[in-house]
ZABAZA-731469 format. One record per residue: x, y, z of N, C-alpha, C in turn. Coordinates in steps of 0.001 Angstrom, whole numbers, plus 500000, padded with zeros to 6 digits. Atoms other than C-alpha are relative to their C-alpha. Layout:
XYZXYZXYZ
...
! end
This chain:
499272498867499359481009514346494733499390499933501552
499987500205498751481859514555498636498566500704500451
501121498997499020478855515784500987500515500199501078
498697499675498824481460515954503959501270499592499321
498751499986500389484655516615503294501187498887501047
499237500697499029486914513820504859501681500219500124
498442500063499137490480514065506877500434499129500746
499575500985499165492556512307508657500335500422501308
499538499721498630492945512565512369500812499624500470
499276500811499219495096510153513450500378498574499392
499536501101500702497024507209512546501009499292501311
498780500518499955499323504441514249500161498779499324
499298501485500497501377501523513255501221499379500600
499156500252499383503538499115514085500956499500499175
499171500109500891506792498626512573499825498624499018
500015501525500635506736495797509565500990499212500118
499271501241499352508217492704510326499528498737500299
500350500828499544507794489393511670499754499487501253
500646499949498818505812489093514349499743498015500602
500598501249499342505247484799514576501051499094499597
498530500771500069507813482228515212499924499195498933
499982500758501274507038480757512020498849499235499416
501298500522501006504760478733509834499383498755500440
501245501314499843501512476805511231500128500528501509
500028499910497946502229478602515289499272501208500014
500811499113499340499918480415517258500979501435500199
499214498285499837501384484100518073500573499651501463
499177499563498571503471484865521318498686501037500362
500848499147499547500895487763521471499178500112498704
500920500355500919497573486939519545499453501079499331
499978498624500289496418489429517092498944500806500630
501148498945498792493407491269519178501121500582500846
499213499347498597496569491895522131500535500901498705
499413499178500681498400492996518771499375501620499720
501047498498500992496252495517517136499400500922501078
500845499266499021494486496563520522500779501384499986
499225498484499775497410499170521442500546501037499098
499862499708501637497769500042517175498637501210500510
500900499197500019494128501723517382499811500718501418
499885498615498922494077503095521180501009501319499989
498898499308500440497430504752520004499113501025499008
500353499444501314495737506311516870498583500887500291
501233499472499249492467506995518794500473501346500639
499083498247499251494957509640521107499866500406499284
499693499059500540495989510778518368499546501453499606
501143499279500307492617511801517062499051500805500903
501255499338498603491318512798520287498985499752500152
501604500524500009488250510817520361500162498660501248
500360501824499556486718507492522239499754499420499031
499967501236500583486329504206521207498183500820499609
501524499559499658482409505816521708499610500417499108
499758499427500930482974508289519029500166499288498452
499553500554501275483888505831515923498400499585499562
501192500595500935480748505483513425500309498717499365
499757501156500885482100502681511402501596499656500193
498892500894499941485331500258511245500114499303498829
499950501548501318486506498390508145501355499669500168
498450500640500016489091496250508411500156498819499096
499061501135501377491223494615505829500168498545501018
500030500861500204490638491395505612501276499177500625
498780500685499243492897488835507895500451498557498777
499675501537500700494884486088505975499336498512500600
501094501481499939493210482392505847501121499440501770
498766500450499246496440481717508675498914500691501151
500339499668498812494160483785511323498459499489500593
500674500608499550492058481773513623498836499921500028
501113499298499549489715483786514517498907500217499165
501115499701500948486529484052512362499449500745500959
500432499080499571484542486986512889500766501049500679
499254498731499318487274489172513793500090501317500419
500747497959499758486058492885513261499478500055500873
500936500014499409483518491730515319500345499503501527
498817499615498197485669490634518609500750500947500056
499284498605499424487915493400518018498997500428500211
500868498703499701485455495649517934499496500408501476
500475500308499356484113494211520789501008500468501451
498281499223499219487582494639522598500057501426500105
499573498463499956487994498045521654498697500626500793
500750498728499627484484499404522821499046500991498590
500556499433501152483227500048519697498860499931499619
501472500634499897479760500450519004499366500857498714
499579499784501291479469500610515261498187500435499745
501433499757500684475856502481513521500447500432498575
499802499922501725477352502720509953500508499099499267
498968501376500900479890500058508928500500499544501422
498496500940499056481463497247510994500189498734499176
499751500856501201483209495067508250501280499640499576
498851500785500656486083492541506855499708500836498517
499804499284501486487078494057503406500985499283499052
498735500675500265489301492611501000499933499414498355
499391500543500727490562492093497326501117500030499552
498209499872500031494082491371496637500316500998500870
499522499251499660496309493844496943499258501243500241
500836498382499860493459496926496771499614499574501735
500642500307498537492579495236500195500264501095501224
499475498638499191494029498544502618499582500689499548
500347498692500452492921500737500295498706500054500207
501830500886500303489262499226499832500000500252501438
500559499971499138489339499656503753499938501412500529
500150498641499646489983503383503728499061500989498838
500900499689501430487926503748500339498610500413501006
501300499456498915484790502856502472499875500401501110
499488499595498447485946504237505984498958501381499280
500016498636500158486359507763504002498305500103499469
501456500158500380482613506783502340499315500298500419
500896499699498581480924506366505418499579501537500308
500445498617499644481409509831506053499627501239498718
500034498819501292481529511474502509498028499736500318
501700500414500243477883509868502984498854500774501433
500356498989498668477174511922506548499297498784500999
500316501046499254476617508289508084500808500011500996
499179499269498937479359509020510579500769501035500171
498750499167499630481626511446512002501131499750500271
498827500536499713484676509162512912499835498715499180
499649501203500373485821506081510709501444499483499928
498492501323500167488413503382511035500058499073498614
498933500564500906491038501755508583500753499600500503
499628500683499016492037499175510192500392498509499414
499886501302500146493864495590510252501131499720500501
498705501120499959496638492913511195499958499141499409
499609501337500742498203490714509141501715499185500729
498862501273499597500348487634510669500274498910498778
499902500793501504501578486764507014501021498833500473
499130500765499761504819484797508427500044498721500552
500111501236499392502829482334510037499280499002499312
500135500938500511501706480775507195500737498906499306
499202500829500839502325477345505846500522500261498711
499014500239501024504308477354502831499781499414498537
501046500587500727502361474861500911498833500773499627
501736499383499950499061476780501751500089501072499069
499552499038500713500733480048500781500004499766498365
499490500675501742501678478601496877499162499341499658
501085500285500814498581476721496170499031501455500002
500728499432499904496721479537497138500142501313498557
499008499096500980499030482040495099499472499362498595
500196500517501931498356480035491750498483500237500342
501239500363500605494618479806492400499586502084500194
500053499115500271495106483734492373499803500436498957
499598499360501176496753484438489701499337499673498538
501069500176501290494933482393487272498659498744500505
501115500848500048491615480510486069500422498802500846
499761500974499665491386477696488393500200498636499506
500128501129500880490331475384486278500907499677498685
498917499928501005492961475789483616501288500058499949
499217499858499481495371477769484829501293499700501049
498990499807498731496761477341488292500711498660500652
499447500898499996497081473984487964501176499362499554
498343499917500717500774474817485893500927500374501148
499138499441499229502097476128489104500899501537499768
499404498482500587502529479789488002499564500631501431
499485499393498549503146481831491203499989501986499822
499979498295500032502037485901491594501204500523499468
498383499287500566505749486579491644500480499407498852
499652500466501279506089484511488430499511501043498801
500527499089501043503726487048486738500933501630499651
499484499411500394506178489535487439501158500123499545
499184500438500610508958487979486366500268500131498390
500398500426501189507200487752483406499539501622499185
499989498785500081506793491856483280501008500401499551
498562499099499479510437492252484397500795499453498127
498838501047501287511841489440480984499446501379498861
500996499505501321509227491978478617500688501067500351
498924499172500408510831494715479747500943500237499658
498624500228500578513833494456479630500735499629498636
499938500399502471513580492753475742499730501573499849
500687498864500796511439495938475104501214501218500334
499020498691500313514076498488476390501170499720499588
498575499944500468517331497146475902500644499626501403
499690499722498568517534497500480319500522498721500372
499515500855499175519329495258482545499778499791501610
500419499960499428518886493817485588500388500959501404
499028498905498924521461496531487324499142500955499754
501412499067500211518515499173486002498877499334500938
500802499898499265516312497701488061500683499499501594
498890500109498794518581497038490832499774501747500636
499973498811499558518585501030491114499122500078500635
501364499571499623514842501030491969499940499395501731
499314500517498910516261498527495122500635501282500668
499410499106499704518890500845495903499569501183500879
500915499470499320516603503620496180499141499994501604
501222500197499108513875502348497914500603499273501730
498898500327499384516679501132500634500292501168500779
499985498488499797517518504945500770499210500440500800
501258499376499455514239505929501761499219499385501242
500364501063498951513723503159504573501084500579501240
498908499682499107517007504092506457499159500865500727
500820499113499628514944506865507563498647500317501107
501593499546499791511642505525508538500293498451500955
499610500420498745511161504021511953499000498517499635
500519500905500616508551501744509965500248498297499464
499277500567501801510519500072507388500513498572501163
499386501047500022511191496529507800501612499511499812
498527500273500559514920496297505845500501501988500149
499763498875499755516664499749506939501192500123499708
498163500175500267520274498743506148500167500156498414
499388499495501180521837500028502972500551498463499424
498949500836501063523072497446500116500980500475499250
499088499277500691525241497769497417499331498791499068
500677500376501556524806497106493587500461498602499996
499021501134500206527082494243493977498529498791500859
501033500464499011524690492449496963498819499382499067
501484500120500673521499492771494957500231499593498699
499645500941500876523057491410491874500203498566500058
499001501492499712524978488361493523498790499053500607
501012500571499271521410487303495616499502499295499245
501176501303500785519610484121494426498806500472499172
501780499225500717517033484713491617498926499247500338
501248500183499358513926484079492879499058499437498676
500660500015501259512142484543489072500664500691498859
498897499233501008514982485226486745498437501036499154
499191499309499336514846488063486305500461500801500823
499877499496498453514071489189489584500632498927501025
499726501011498429516122487933492640499368500033500965
500139500089498596515865488398496174499619500975500614
500584498731499896515853491725496489499471500747499115
501220499541500723513685492727493876498260499465500159
500952500561499871511121490818495359499269500323501459
500522499528498442509146491618498801499955498839500878
499360501083499240510038489210501839498926499885500983
501457500323498470507352487788504462499913501333500781
500047498618499380505863490686506240498959500271501291
500907499359499595503987491400509213499683501230500334
500437498690499283501994494287510640498710500276500572
501564499299499447499190496243512425499656501532500089
500778498916500616497523499251511407499024500952500099
501027499545499907495106502149512326500108501271499520
499979498100500276494134505185510521498527500492500179
501232499901499296491315507242511860499286501304499250
500663499180500967489515508963509116498934501352501171
501004498960499301486856512316510367499960500796498959
501023498550500767484208514914509190501169501180499919
499095498862499644486579517670508337500073501332500674
500214498727499008485238520288509911501110499958501505
499257500822498986485893518201512877501473500130500252
498430500298500047489823517979512319500383501407500186
499565499021500424490120521521510977500151500917501081
500360498922498529488513523506514346501288499830500993
498635500376499059491497521810516276501404500331499850
498564499105500097494468523811515035501065499535498933
498732500538500683497287521646513504499789499761498471
500563499864501011497982521235510040499521498259499633
500764501588500355495884517786508493500164499708498981
499938500906501888495695515846505358498566499375499516
501494499672501142492579516364503202499594498682498894
500340500976501686491110513387501101499403501308498640
500431499061501028490812515354497916499211499190498587
500276501113501087490538512472495015500089498580499945
500290501471499845489725509206494395499972499507498895
500238500871500976489942507051491288500539498733499989
500435501473499999489011503432490595500303499275498855
500418500145501447489305501546487532500527498179499814
500008501439500428489141497604486071500330499859498567
499950500483501467490884496543482819499678498833499248
501410500956500427488138493609482123500873498912499997
499766501500500259490861490743482194500596499892501822
499669500934499176491665488329484855501057500070500559
498156500046499786495376488539486230500660499605498381
499761500157501772497041487319483118499286499945499022
500888500147500994493993486575481591500154499103498793
500052501003500666493121484415479040499632500673498331
499980499858500958493016486600476582501313501054499340
498995499843499655495963488446475025499954501918499869
499816498991499790497173491596475986501317500462499758
498791499917499261499969493826477274500169500042500876
499896500085498549501070492779480677500493501117500616
499508498686499510503029495884481196499896501480499364
500468498609500609501038498420480088499369500687501048
500877500047498683498933498605483529498985501703499730
500875499084500252496075500756481776499256500415500755
500713499162498945493714500992484821500733500545500986
499092498863498913496615502400486873499898501656499511
499814498699500311496764505702484483498700500567499936
501588499210499931492478505641484410499966500695501425
500632499464499280491891505828487896501268500965500860
499199498856499450495159508085488613499671500874499661
500445499135500751493774510152485797498345500831500790
501228499793499350490249509944487630499956501112501545
499486498977498335491936510874490934500399501311499791
499225499063500129493897513604489271498892501555499754
500828498958500243490451515288487980499556500274501504
500824499876498853488546514798491284501092501042500699
499892498531498910491211516966493219500466501118499051
499754498931500700491775519717490660500917500001499649
498491499608499930495282518927490037500442499070498639
498870500938501108497899517928487409501086499389500104
498768500956499347500718515302487758500898500909500584
499036499239499594503170518040487914499426500582501483
500251499483498966501456519534490301500075498766501588
500083500848499179501509516513492764501933499705500686
499077499615499389504397516564495242501089498423500335
499823501448499661505257512855496183499619498947499573
500949501407500833503824509266494828500650499094500625
500062501493499168503199506027497138499400499235499160
500931500890500755502756503702494623500415498236500395
499383501502499571502422499964495799500529499412498559
498542500634500465505190497960494286500798499164499988
499372501489499562505558494622495146501325499843499575
498383500500500211508692494335493030500518501048499722
499317499405500504511378496272491653499369500794498444
500082500463501306510025495753487985498630500490500213
501743499125499920506155496722489364500500501764499976
499711498707499742507646500501490452500234500892498654
500009499845501152509154500902486808498462500076499181
500813499995501031506305499922485257498800500867500141
501052498979499365503490502002487263500115501368500080
499876498443499712505485505265487416499742500452498455
499665499771501128505953504606483579497847499882499344
502000500508500390501556503624482939499386501641500775
501031498559499965500146507258484912500871500884499725
500084499039500427502506509328483147501185501122501031
498971499229499065505374510209485644500895500289499197
498664500095501176508312509214483347499335499549498600
500251500571501037508473508362480043500350498234500050
499921501662499918508480504242478754501693499664500058
498842500400499509511714502832480193500863501314500506
499195498948498977512574505688482351499925499923501395
500566500352498757510926504417485518501840499765500860
498663500764499255514636502271486362501123501958499862
499555499422500240516221505321484874500104501681501652
500704499100499589514859507830487063500217499978501975
499576500515499069515765505502490245501902500823499888
498808499966499503519245505665489387500742501198499478
499184498492499954520033509457488497499356501164501158
500029499463498196518059510050491815498689501180499517
500965498990500107515190512099490300499213499327500599
501282500463498942512351509410492362500993499814501322
499579499752498216515068509663495599499500500259500618
499692499161498957515805511216498325500168501361499543
499598498951500350515927514955497492499761500133498772
500485499670501492515048514602494029498147500511499482
501371499172500237512283516351492068498719498875499916
501175500333500450509928513559491577500314498660500705
499351501344499252510205511188494607499121498628499955
500685500936500127508812507948494578499848499254501301
499757501142498753508076505410497647500437500647501300
499667499124498645509152507629500345500108499386501169
500139500878498911508277504981502657501517499227499920
499230500936500140510967502544501608499098499178498858
500614500948501036507787500483499542500445498685500359
500108501147499897507328497552499491501455499008500167
499165500835499852510665496150499063501146500756501407
499111499642498928512095498169502043499119500212500880
500591500514498720509442499050504433499486499003500401
500668501273499798507952495718503923498234500306499315
501216500463501279504776494055501951499317499176501041
500434500919499833502274492772504508498638500254499598
500567499910501199499806492376501504498503500718500424
501722499569499491496069493177503408500726501591500294
499708498418499548497786496144504908500608500988498897
498818498953500531500149497752502605499323501169498985
500799498092500381497535500297500831499848500646501315
499827498881498411497317501615504663500817500535500504
498681499344499663501090501794505152499751501306498978
499573499048500798501279503887502014499070501343500333
500652499116499843498283506006502765500879501028501824
499551499320498592499981506811506776501155500686499003
498653499016500938503228508006504398499768501112498893
500738498500500432501203510541502607499391500626500566
499764499054499516500100511654505335500603501103500988
499725499238498743502619512017507644501267501316499019
499181498991500467504695513775504533498829501309499963
501272498775500448501128516148503541500621500890501050
500301499316498739501461517181507440501514500169500545
498355499872499281505491517586508018500174499379501003
499804500414498691505642514720510172500903499048499463
498642501130500271508221512534508383501350499941500228
498505499610499884511475513433509608500781500203499088
499109499860500142514401513110508163500192499654498092
500511500064501790512986511740504481498605500835499815
500892499186500023510737514530505344500027500607498193
499856499326500913510002515745501476499898501574499923
500008498405499841510724519673501321498539500685499754
500855499079500677507208521803501014498768498794499231
500537500835500458505571518418499959498011500287500431
501197500074499316501654519202500065499333499162499290
501121501083500594499760516736497725501406499041499920
499432501785500186500517512842497841499159499205499608
501091500319500852499025510639495452500907498322500113
500003501141500020498660507047496483499348499234499342
500771501054500115497596503565494617500371498679500263
499888500997499775497158500388495292499494499121498948
500050501037501074496819497230493095499249498632500044
500216501402499771495203494278492603500230498977498530
499350501323501261496244491339489995501218500624499658
499015499150500613498886492878487897500094501312499775
500580498753500523497600496194488392498915499806498948
501368499818501232494277495219486060498630500186501239
500371499637498778492768496360489698500263501289500431
499342498887498775493904499945491131498774501131500284
500907498735499300492570502457493105501111500870500674
499017498543499645494108506227493784499760501013500851
500369498623498925493846508623496417500768501062500076
498763499031500001495381511889496689499117500686501709
500190499296498481495705513642500312500714501072499748
499324499042500143496782517105500338500103500308501707
500031498928498357498244519312503608499353501202499647
500807498192499860495920522003505062500453500433501076
499381499302498995497743524615507360498973500549500707
500896499298499095495726525763510300499876501342499308
! end
C-alpha cells in the first residue's frame, strides 16, 4: 500500500530520432549536453529547482556510452544532491518503466518529496556487429543458444509465424497495426515517423525476419526524457489537472526469453498477471480504462499483448486495428503515441515515453490525438518476449 500518494508533476522529452552521425561516432552533442535541457524543462514544468530533487533514477545507458558513472556525472552537472537515491537501473525493455517504478517507490516510502525518472539513449552510434552479438546473448543461454545467432527480432518473427498459423491471418492483417500506429503518430510531435504509409508500401517492404517486414519492426532510435514525480499533495495544491499513479503490477513467467522448456511463446501470461494486479490495486476493471499504451516493439507484439491482457479475444488484435476499434477515434485506443513502430523505440527509454503519453492523455494535453474524456491510462513494458511485465495505471485528477 502507498504511504504517500504519487503524482506526475512535470515532464519533457526530445523527439525520438537519430541524433548521432553513425555507428562508432562520438556525438556532435555529448550525452550530458543533450539531456541537460530536457531535465531543466521538466523541472520548470514541475515548478521546482534541482535542490528539491531527493531521488534520480536513470535508465541505464547503452554500452556505446563512453562515460561510466553517467548518473553521478549528470547529477553533478544538474546540481542534484540526492538524499534518497541516485542510481542507474535497467533490465531489458523494462528499463524505463523500472526507473519510473523506483522513483515512485522513493516517494511512496516517504524518502523524498520529488524524484526523477530519466535517461538518454544514443542507440544509432552502436556498431552493428556489437549490437547483433549482444542481442544474441540477450535472447538465449550464452552457453548453448546464443551461438546459433537468434536475435531478438527473430523471436518476434517466430511469434508472428505461430500466430498467423493459428489464426489463419496474413501479413496484411499485421499491417493494419502499422497503419494505425502511423495514424496516431501523425499528430505526435515526439514521434520519429509522422508520415502515412500505404498497405502496399508495408507489404512490399524488405522482409526482416519473415513474416515481419521493415515496417513491422522498430527502427534504430535515440531519445532523451525526464519525468518528475512528486508527493501528490504537493501537486494537488497547485491547481491544474494532474496525473496520479493509482496502480502497479509486476510478473515474471519463470522462463528465460525463448527458454529451454516447452511453453506457448505467444501467450504472454506475465502481461496478463501484471495487468490484473495493476487493475486490482487501482480498483478498476479493464472496461474502465480509457486508453492503453503498451510496449510493443513489433506489430505482432501489439496483437499478442492486447489479447493476453483480455482487451481483445484471441485473433482479434489485428482486426481491432483494421476496423478502427484500437485506432484514432475508436472505443479502445491502443498506443496513441504511435508506439514503438511510429513514435519510435529507444529501448531503454521506451517505458518512459509511454508513461509520458499516458500523463498527457489523462491531463488533456495530448492535442489533436487527445482521447476525448480520457481519465485512466494503462501502461505496460516488457523484458524478453513479455517474460517480464510491468504495468502502471495513471488517472487524471481534475482540480
